[in-house]
C-alpha positions in Angstrom: -147.2 -46.8 -88.4 -144.1 -48.8 -87.6 -140.9 -47.7 -89.1 -137.6 -49.5 -89.1 -134.1 -48.1 -89.2 -131.9 -50.0 -91.6 -128.3 -49.6 -90.7 -125.9 -50.9 -93.3 -122.6 -51.6 -91.6 -119.6 -52.4 -93.7 -116.5 -52.7 -91.6 -112.9 -52.9 -92.9 -111.4 -54.8 -90.0 -109.8 -58.2 -89.2 -111.3 -58.3 -85.7 -113.6 -61.1 -84.5 -116.9 -60.6 -86.4 -120.5 -60.8 -85.3 -121.7 -61.2 -88.9 -120.0 -60.9 -92.2 -121.4 -59.8 -95.6 -118.5 -61.7 -97.1 -119.7 -65.1 -98.4 -117.1 -67.7 -97.5 -116.5 -71.0 -99.2 -115.5 -74.2 -97.4 -112.9 -73.5 -94.8 -112.8 -69.9 -96.0 -110.4 -71.0 -98.8 -112.3 -68.7 -101.1 -114.5 -65.6 -100.4 -116.9 -63.3 -102.1 -117.1 -59.7 -100.9 -120.6 -58.8 -102.1 -120.9 -55.4 -103.8 -123.5 -53.3 -105.7 -121.3 -51.5 -108.3 -121.2 -52.7 -111.9 -117.6 -53.8 -111.3 -116.5 -57.4 -110.5 -112.9 -58.2 -109.6 -111.4 -61.6 -109.1 -108.1 -62.3 -107.5 -106.9 -65.9 -108.0 -103.2 -65.8 -107.1 -102.8 -63.5 -104.0 -103.5 -66.1 -101.3 -101.0 -67.4 -98.8 -102.9 -70.2 -96.9 -101.0 -73.5 -97.0 -103.1 -76.2 -95.3 -101.2 -79.5 -95.0 -104.4 -81.4 -96.0 -103.9 -80.1 -99.6 -100.7 -81.4 -101.2 -98.4 -79.1 -103.2 -99.4 -79.2 -106.8 -97.2 -81.2 -109.1 -99.5 -82.1 -112.0 -99.0 -80.7 -115.5 -95.9 -78.6 -114.7 -97.6 -76.1 -112.5 -96.7 -72.4 -111.9 -96.8 -71.7 -108.1 -95.6 -68.1 -107.8 -97.8 -65.9 -105.7 -98.9 -62.6 -107.2 -97.8 -60.5 -104.3 -100.1 -57.9 -102.8 -102.9 -58.4 -105.4 -105.5 -59.0 -102.6 -104.4 -55.9 -100.8 -104.6 -53.9 -104.1 -108.1 -55.2 -104.8 -109.2 -54.2 -101.3 -107.7 -50.7 -101.8 -109.7 -50.4 -105.0 -112.8 -51.4 -103.1 -112.2 -48.8 -100.4 -111.6 -45.9 -102.8 -114.6 -46.8 -105.0 -116.8 -46.8 -101.9 -115.4 -43.4 -100.8 -116.3 -42.0 -104.3 -119.7 -43.7 -104.9 -121.0 -45.0 -101.6 -121.0 -48.5 -103.1 -118.6 -51.4 -103.3 -117.5 -53.5 -106.2 -117.9 -57.3 -106.1 -114.6 -59.0 -105.2 -113.9 -62.7 -105.3 -110.6 -63.9 -103.7 -108.8 -67.2 -103.5 -107.0 -67.3 -100.1 -105.1 -70.5 -100.8 -101.5 -70.3 -101.9 -101.0 -70.9 -105.6 -98.9 -74.0 -104.7 -102.2 -75.5 -103.4 -104.7 -74.2 -106.0 -104.6 -72.2 -109.2 -108.1 -70.9 -109.9 -106.9 -69.4 -113.2 -106.5 -72.9 -114.7 -109.0 -75.5 -115.6 -110.1 -77.8 -112.8 -107.8 -80.7 -113.6 -104.7 -78.5 -113.8 -105.6 -76.1 -111.0 -106.6 -78.6 -108.3 -104.6 -81.7 -109.3 -107.4 -84.0 -108.3 -107.4 -83.1 -104.6 -110.9 -83.1 -103.2 -110.5 -80.0 -101.0 -108.8 -78.0 -103.8 -111.5 -79.1 -106.3 -114.2 -77.8 -103.9 -112.5 -74.5 -103.5 -112.0 -74.1 -107.3 -115.7 -74.8 -107.9 -116.8 -72.4 -105.2 -114.5 -69.7 -106.5 -115.9 -69.9 -110.0 -119.4 -70.2 -108.7 -118.9 -67.0 -106.7 -117.7 -65.2 -109.9 -120.8 -66.4 -111.7 -123.0 -65.3 -108.8 -121.4 -61.8 -108.8 -121.7 -61.4 -112.5 -125.3 -62.4 -112.5 -126.1 -60.1 -109.6 -124.3 -57.1 -111.1 -125.8 -57.7 -114.6 -129.2 -57.8 -113.1 -128.7 -54.6 -111.2 -127.1 -52.7 -114.0 -128.8 -54.0 -117.2 -125.7 -55.9 -118.4 -123.6 -52.8 -118.4 -120.8 -54.1 -116.1 -117.1 -54.8 -116.3 -115.2 -57.9 -115.1 -111.5 -57.6 -114.2 -109.3 -60.6 -113.4 -106.5 -59.1 -111.3 -103.0 -60.4 -111.3 -99.4 -59.3 -110.8 -96.6 -60.0 -113.3 -92.8 -60.2 -112.8 -91.8 -59.1 -116.3 -88.9 -56.8 -116.8 -90.9 -53.9 -118.3 -92.7 -52.1 -115.5 -96.1 -51.6 -117.2 -99.6 -52.9 -116.8 -100.5 -55.7 -119.2 -104.1 -55.8 -120.2 -105.2 -59.2 -121.6 -108.2 -59.3 -124.0 -107.5 -62.9 -125.1 -105.6 -61.6 -128.1 -102.0 -62.6 -128.4 -99.2 -60.1 -128.7 -98.8 -61.1 -132.3 -102.5 -60.4 -132.9 -102.3 -57.0 -131.3 -99.5 -56.2 -133.8 -102.1 -56.5 -136.6 -103.5 -53.4 -138.2 -106.6 -51.7 -136.8 -108.5 -52.8 -139.8 -107.6 -56.5 -139.2 -108.5 -56.2 -135.5 -111.9 -54.7 -136.5 -112.9 -57.8 -138.5 -115.4 -60.3 -137.1 -112.6 -62.9 -136.7 -110.8 -60.9 -134.0 -113.8 -59.3 -132.4 -115.2 -62.8 -131.8 -111.9 -63.8 -130.1 -112.0 -60.8 -127.8 -113.1 -60.6 -124.2 -114.8 -57.3 -124.9 -116.6 -58.6 -128.0 -120.0 -57.3 -126.8 -118.7 -53.9 -126.1 -117.1 -53.7 -129.5 -120.5 -54.6 -131.0 -122.5 -52.2 -128.8 -121.0 -49.1 -127.1 -122.3 -45.7 -126.5 -120.0 -43.8 -128.9 -119.7 -46.5 -131.6 -116.0 -47.0 -131.0 -114.4 -49.7 -133.0 -112.8 -52.8 -131.5 -109.3 -51.5 -132.1 -110.2 -48.1 -130.5 -111.5 -50.0 -127.4 -108.2 -51.9 -127.3 -105.8 -49.0 -127.8 -107.7 -45.8 -128.7 -107.9 -42.6 -126.6 -110.7 -43.9 -124.4 -109.3 -47.4 -123.9 -108.5 -48.6 -120.4 -104.8 -48.8 -121.3 -104.7 -45.2 -122.6 -106.6 -43.9 -119.6 -104.2 -45.7 -117.2 -101.2 -44.4 -119.0 -102.6 -40.9 -118.9 -103.0 -41.4 -115.2 -99.4 -42.2 -114.7 -99.4 -46.0 -115.0 -98.1 -47.1 -118.3 -100.1 -49.9 -119.9 -100.2 -52.1 -123.0 -102.1 -52.1 -125.2 -102.8 -48.4 -125.2 -102.5 -45.4 -127.6 -99.0 -44.8 -126.2 -97.9 -48.5 -126.3 -100.2 -50.2 -128.8 -98.8 -53.7 -128.6 -96.0 -55.7 -127.1 -93.0 -56.3 -129.3 -92.2 -59.8 -130.4 -89.3 -59.9 -128.0 -91.4 -58.7 -125.0 -93.2 -60.9 -122.5 -97.0 -60.4 -122.3 -99.9 -62.0 -120.6 -103.1 -61.9 -122.8 -105.5 -63.6 -120.4 -106.2 -67.1 -119.1 -108.9 -69.6 -118.1 -110.9 -67.1 -115.9 -111.1 -64.5 -118.7 -112.0 -67.2 -121.3 -114.8 -68.5 -119.0 -116.4 -65.4 -117.5 -116.3 -62.9 -120.3 -118.3 -62.7 -123.6 -115.5 -64.6 -125.3 -117.6 -67.4 -123.9 -120.8 -67.4 -126.0 -123.0 -68.1 -122.9 -121.7 -65.0 -121.1 -122.6 -61.3 -121.8 -120.0 -59.6 -119.7 -117.1 -57.6 -121.0 -113.8 -57.8 -119.2 -110.1 -58.4 -119.3 -107.1 -59.8 -117.3 -105.1 -57.0 -115.7 -101.5 -57.8 -114.8 -100.0 -55.2 -112.5 -96.3 -54.6 -112.5 -94.6 -54.6 -109.1 -92.5 -51.5 -108.9 -94.6 -48.4 -108.4 -97.9 -50.2 -108.2 -97.9 -53.2 -105.8 -94.6 -52.7 -103.9 -95.8 -50.4 -101.1 -98.9 -49.4 -99.3 -98.6 -45.8 -100.6 -98.2 -47.0 -104.2 -101.2 -49.4 -103.9 -103.3 -46.5 -102.5 -102.2 -44.2 -105.3 -102.9 -46.8 -108.0 -106.3 -47.6 -106.5 -107.3 -43.9 -106.6 -106.2 -43.6 -110.2 -107.8 -46.9 -111.3 -111.0 -45.8 -109.6 -111.1 -42.7 -111.8 -110.2 -44.7 -114.9 -112.8 -47.4 -114.5 -115.6 -45.0 -113.6 -114.7 -42.9 -116.7 -114.5 -46.0 -118.8 -118.0 -47.3 -117.7 -119.5 -43.9 -118.1 -118.0 -43.3 -121.6 -118.8 -46.7 -123.1 -122.0 -47.9 -121.4 -123.7 -44.8 -119.8 -124.3 -47.0 -116.8 -126.2 -45.2 -114.0 -124.2 -45.6 -110.9 -127.1 -44.4 -108.8 -128.6 -47.8 -109.3 -125.9 -49.3 -107.1 -128.0 -48.3 -104.1 -125.3 -46.4 -102.2 -125.1 -47.0 -98.5 -125.2 -44.1 -96.1 -128.3 -42.4 -97.4 -131.5 -41.7 -95.5 -134.5 -43.5 -97.0 -137.3 -41.8 -95.0 -137.3 -38.3 -93.8 -140.5 -38.3 -91.7 -138.4 -38.1 -88.6 -135.7 -35.5 -88.5 -133.3 -37.1 -86.0 -130.3 -38.8 -87.4 -127.8 -41.5 -86.5 -124.1 -40.4 -86.8 -121.3 -40.5 -87.7 -121.9 -41.8 -91.1 -119.8 -43.7 -92.1 -118.7 -45.0 -88.7 -115.2 -46.2 -87.9 -114.9 -49.6 -86.3 -114.9 -49.5 -82.5 -116.5 -46.0 -82.4 -119.9 -45.1 -80.9 -123.1 -44.3 -82.7 -125.1 -41.3 -81.6 -128.6 -40.0 -82.2 -129.0 -36.3 -82.9 -132.1 -34.2 -82.9 -134.6 -36.6 -81.3 -137.3 -35.5 -78.9 -137.9 -39.1 -77.8 -136.7 -40.4 -74.5 -135.8 -43.9 -73.4 -135.1 -45.2 -76.8 -134.0 -48.8 -77.4 -132.2 -50.5 -80.3 -131.8 -53.9 -81.8 -129.3 -54.9 -84.4 -129.9 -57.8 -86.8 -127.9 -59.4 -89.6 -129.2 -59.7 -93.1 -130.6 -63.1 -92.2 -132.8 -61.6 -89.5 -130.8 -63.0 -86.6 -130.4 -60.6 -83.7 -126.7 -59.6 -83.1 -127.1 -57.3 -80.1 -129.6 -55.0 -78.4 -129.6 -52.3 -75.8 -130.8 -48.9 -74.5 -129.8 -45.6 -76.0 -128.0 -43.9 -73.0 -128.5 -40.4 -71.7 -125.7 -39.1 -74.0 -127.7 -40.4 -76.9 -125.1 -43.0 -77.6 -125.8 -46.4 -79.2 -123.3 -48.8 -77.7 -122.3 -51.3 -80.5 -120.9 -53.7 -78.0 -119.7 -56.4 -80.4 -117.3 -56.2 -83.3 -119.3 -56.1 -86.5 -117.1 -57.1 -89.4 -117.9 -56.5 -93.1 -121.6 -57.0 -93.5 -125.1 -55.6 -93.9 -127.1 -55.2 -90.7 -130.4 -53.9 -89.7 -130.9 -51.6 -86.7 -134.3 -51.1 -85.2 -134.8 -48.0 -83.1 -137.8 -48.4 -80.8 -139.7 -46.0 -78.6 -141.1 -46.7 -75.1 -144.1 -48.5 -76.7 -141.8 -50.8 -78.6 -142.6 -49.4 -82.0 -139.9 -48.7 -84.6 -139.6 -45.0 -85.3 -137.0 -44.5 -88.0 -135.5 -46.0 -91.2 -132.2 -45.0 -92.8 -129.0 -46.4 -94.0 -125.5 -46.1 -92.4 -122.2 -47.5 -93.4 -119.3 -48.4 -91.1 -115.8 -48.7 -92.5 
C-alpha cells in the first residue's frame, strides 16, 4: 500500500521563499499567517510600508502614529506558542504605514477613498473573518480574538479594551453584571457561558481575568484585580472598530475578544523584553482559555508528530532550522528518493537521499505547509509523518 510522508515545514525566515503558508493580500499590503490554535491576533498599526501610489491620509483628522514593534511582538507570541503547543495562532497583519491606511477605523476614515487602500482594508478584515471562522470551526467556538496595539500613555501598563469606557469600568460590579453592560461587552458570550460561571465583572477584573493574570506575571494591566479601572484623569483605550466588528459585541459574531494596548517600556522596547512578554502572555492566554472554555488544545493538530508508525525510520531533526539538512534514521531501504510539494500540490523540489541519509532541501522554504513524499526504488511512497521547520 502506498504511503506518503507529509512534511509540514514552517520557517521563520525572511529569505526568498519557495512557497509560503502566509496568505498575502494585493501587493502584500496585508497578510494572514494561518494557524491552528484557538487564538486569533490582529495587528493593524505596526506596518511601515509607504507606497507613493497611496497618498498620506488627511480625511477626518486622522491619527497616523505607528504602534512600534507590535508586529514583532505578535510574531514572538506566535513563536513561543508554537514551542509550547506545536501549533501556531492565526495572525493578521497590516504592513502599510498607518499614514497610508488605518485598519482599525471604518472604511471611509481608514482608507480615505483611495482604491488601493480600500482594497487592503477589505482584505485585512476578510482575513480576520476567515481566521475566526476557521478557528471557531476547529475549536467549537471556544476561541479568543486579540486586537494588538501599542499605546504611548504615561502610565506604563497594559490597557485591555472590552468596549466599556473608563467611566463604565468605574461602575460597581453589580452594575457591570446587568444585561445592559454585558450586551455592550466584547466578551458578552463568555459572560453568558463560561466553565466556572464567573460573572461579567469577574471576567473583567477578577482573579482569573486576563488583566489579573498579566499583572501576576509581572506586566501590570487595567482592568485587573490590582487595578480595576482607570481613574477619570487617566488615559485609556477601550477598543475600536476592529473589536466592535469582530467580537460578540457584534450580534452576528460569536467570538469573545478584546483590544490589547501594550505599553512601550518593559514590553515593546527591546527584543529581550518582547521575548519575555511573549513567554508570559503565552502562559496567561493558555491558562485563560483552559479556565474559561475548557478548549482542547490537542484539536489544533500540532505539527511535528508522526501520523503512522508502520515504518520505524524517522526524518530528523524535528523541528528543522532554516538552511539545515534533513536526515533519515533507522531505514533499511536503499536508493530512496524524495519529492516536496506545497499545499496546492505543486512540486517545489525533488532529489535522491544521499549515502549519508541526507535530504538536501535545496531551495529556501519560507513559512508554509509542504508535503514530502519518500519513495523507494519502485517509486512507491513508504512513509507518512509530520515535521516542522522553524
